[in-house]
Steps between C-alpha positions, in 0.01 A plus 500: 500500500404204717488158339398144576687176538427157357129438531331185620445315172192314616328813623596696191359231275186481714433871459611560143476158339868512394806322647746739664748637247313360195422723207132432425395498138219757521566717203244341279204738488590727793177604669550863594365627165293814478343620174282799413155397375169664420237357740151609406646812334724594795879451498618290797817316597441126502714233660541192281535231767640173360400320820142621533209278399236772513501861388426755771397866512468736795147625566619864537659482152186341351287787634724750317452335159263664256174305495654216698333162427266354761636268765370146465464277809742210544593238760868512405735618774849647459815469708824694507817344372579370847222249449324580825381862509148530359399803298156649532322446168188670360447293188646519150485723193554444130731785423622619153877544495659665195870475409610705202150492344458126553202441729494205735267407783597411855286318756631659823404450861420825678686525833528754778873566490808391307863586487445559127169651395457273200643147445486308176530123552607196304149427371497837321846429358402161364169618355662778303832332418704745702875432504766658724831589343809668649358848534152489348174314475360379167134429431319319215123531465269442202789508253645822646830531684656769718759549772536727801807595701517417871462797731853566637608533864168411660545409867279287722475477879674227699323397822553255786294181478470474878570688823861456610668554839863620478719431802777753583809487274360210295446463125216304349417351163136599445245421232354785297229516241472717190268497195756322283448133415861429418817688409876455550602863469283713728680790663386565856516854645437505876258729678721759663213642708434156648866461594501842661175456696555144608881512536553191284728441206429357153743480213421602141576237238370237265212262581399166362122474475292186458125462556478863615753441781859598576729517797677793669740550787383730784739600775418652842810698611343627823496356852120468495266258321310634199172391344412534135132412430370304209471701176766748613633683193871413507583653161432499129615279217588587140548240227840491331498338158848351470447339162438816302505838666183706461678822586553742220773729628807451714701779659823513695440274799708523816652821634797305632632443146445852368851605606713743299821595677778304664484521880758717671683314777564733792775440752414383850411805714480525877158438653527806718343820361749750368487826309454407136431721204185405307714445188790318665563155351192546277555465124306745285275227357374433851368848566146364496586314819534832677131554431433165666682616811297821504172308476602265781577791731224747403303416815788597732417859604792526736790621284763324710315166475460537124870585452617209712278247321595635158871463579445133584295440184760671281758249621281212384341630180580176320232329712236716330633466148265252329609575146677164477421172678757374751576182687563502873848407618403258777607159635152354545392409149155364416487121486241273338494167684328236287668202670542203264202588284581474127474818290155618403446670168232646275462596136492869413166672474461601134491873428421703187796664319461843657505351853798281416685813396402671828620200703826499313551870574451425866745210481759733345456738795514217753825379345649850477448565873583143611148438630494180296738287291461249213440151637549131419290397799286184511250709700263740322192708580282685242472879469176697516425863418239637741320824413494763775227752572688774309511293183866405538621145538708340772731206454398186696641149519268216590704334780221280635673175409829613656332627817310170541832311542686767703540452876375779725753727672389516865704806592299693766277780383410776747138540603309828460452530876873458564595767247239750619600455866869562417410839347306621806652781709729630226482853363669497158437261211650438157350245260706371207357298212728278293472539126398172330646303789452170314741603226768618749564170677742273307424126465743228604692390193395134520135599520482751213426231245176428689370849417534431126214645295420414144368698205452397142837655422725385782568373850624730773559492875495768766808612688283674762186397684200556266137559584309179540774275643410403856694569820575861403382642835712268721807571288448874526440485873821298546703741286376808684547345844855397418584846361351691791612261772360447849669816625251713307179330604416794722471745210428314173247239387424330169163389364469368142673775293466772763778609737395719793747700710372623834666715768416692817709811433586717201874443529463125533269488197754681282768249604265208440400626154865547406596156622219310320544694175872428514431125544259492208736713290793273562286199414403666171124508559257741332213687667172614354507877585129542423409269791758616756426737788785656696500618864130535575327507839200301377523165320231317303600133516311172474159659550604709802584863568802517731623802697707540815187526713277230353436224250158504340329325207532697178211732415399272212441215742311718746279637219420147386369428854307826519332417170352182646127522571388482859367147569136480599439122500694199625585401143629852427697496824673174405588647161631813668728300731622294203593816309673646806718190516 
């Protein structure tokens, strides 16, 4: 995972309105609040915008309402949250809005398009004495009172506020806009399709939002400039309520702490292939690993090739055993250089009892497998539970304050062009994916206290590099380069958590696989078998399809170009060229 260094404080404050490293107090009335209301006898999802002065409704939604009220003319104009973009308005309507049998009326401007189809503003809140609590909205009207729960897990688009030019191998702090007036705990999920098509990198994480604006880091890893036009969809944002969770169920979170058995330490074995029985050195409880070897070699139709590869994998089965988390035995530990900056700390985010129990269960597992330890650190960062698409929760620590005072590690990162060119002309490829690489790299002893995270029930610190702490990619690149050494540059490369082995002959490739697996095995790393491919003649890597004869863009990229409409005007031609870039 790539990360950023210390940001320019003046620029960061200019874009976001906050000093660099500060924790803005934005949790009063967070603005990403959706409720279900009855608008003119039709259920709709309405955004209660604490920063909006005027209620708005999309014209397409209005046309779907049963007996929609007539549109009255008005001279009032409307702008987006950026304060500059004008919305096309058609007039206003007086619209009945019912919440739990309490009828209210909203004077809403009718506009052409909105991120949210219906927005309820502050004037409606004040007229009907609407109050926002932790997880619900209360309403008092004509002596009646009711409340309605917020709609959970609603996401909104995040777009660029202006066109940006990205120079090769440069990272930029860019302004983004989203339909949220203010919030301190917005989780940003980057647009993977944009990263794939444009060959740029964005990092998922937490955003501060003020006056509909936030700031993100965008990195161009290529050797060519890239252009991202205004209003480019860079991702989506979901509000995280850190005061009182709105989630109703919590399941087991990370797979890396779902271990059962104690790892079996195998003796060092020669890197050269040798005849090895499928059950030699394999305890009975590891029989499932034999199935893993079979799956990894199913594509090898040549019986000799399959046997040779299987013999190598049998010698290094521990690499594919993910039943227990492990720490790598390496010299290059992760460091967190904060200079002379005093410790930064935060209060814990309050959780309901059932979530506190879940967090404590996770802490017990972290302690059992030495992922974390109890702490007396003056540093502290709060914990968040983020719901995933499958309904489970993942464990996150809000390290924004720590990252803001951490110095950037400038260890060189390879470019995409460099990596692709190194693979050209080779016939055999093996791609290895490291399992939870963040949790495999130990942290320097003196820096572990800086990773301290706080819950309502205790203070802990990580022994291994956790997700969210910056400089993970430079550390991993340094570790892998030192392990592999310069003597192996002609047959192995490392990019993020991928290790690619490439060779020109079958015999060389077997030796190269054995050597690299032996190095990883000796360093006590774990691989993710589901994402590994062994001894193939075609490699999908970084948006390219690579064979011995040619390197071509992946079919997904080609199809995206084929799907573009043929330009027929100068304006369309300019758009076509922009998309091609």
